[in-house]
C-alpha positions as CSV (number, residue, x, y, z in Angstrom):
1,X,0.0,0.0,0.0
2,X,1.6,3.3,-1.1
3,X,1.6,6.3,1.2
4,X,-1.5,8.5,0.7
5,X,-1.2,12.2,1.1
6,X,-4.0,14.8,1.4
7,X,-4.0,18.4,0.1
8,X,-5.9,20.5,2.5
9,X,-6.1,23.3,0.0
10,X,-7.7,21.3,-2.8
11,X,-9.2,18.7,-0.4
12,X,-8.0,16.0,-2.7
13,X,-6.0,12.8,-2.1
14,X,-2.8,12.3,-3.9
15,X,0.2,9.9,-4.0
16,X,2.7,12.7,-4.1
17,X,4.2,14.8,-1.3
18,X,3.3,17.9,-3.4
19,X,-0.2,18.4,-4.7
20,X,0.0,18.2,-8.5
21,X,-2.8,20.7,-8.8
22,X,-1.7,23.6,-6.5
23,X,1.9,22.5,-5.8
24,X,1.4,22.9,-2.0
25,X,2.9,20.4,0.3
26,X,0.5,17.7,1.3
27,X,0.0,16.0,4.6
28,X,0.2,12.3,5.5
29,X,-3.2,10.6,5.9
30,X,-4.3,7.3,7.4
31,X,-4.5,4.6,4.7
32,X,-7.9,3.4,5.9
33,X,-10.8,5.4,4.4
34,X,-8.8,5.8,1.2
35,X,-11.1,3.4,-0.7
36,X,-14.1,5.6,0.1
37,X,-12.5,8.7,-1.4
38,X,-11.8,9.1,-5.1
39,X,-8.1,9.7,-6.0
40,X,-8.0,13.2,-7.4
């Protein structure tokens, strides 16, 4: 399971440490609950 990051600015989940949309640094999130949320 890869690390999941969350961009608080865009409120999107991403696999990158920087949000590809707004380029802000993302925060680590818990892997559970990831399936319920669409990736980007």
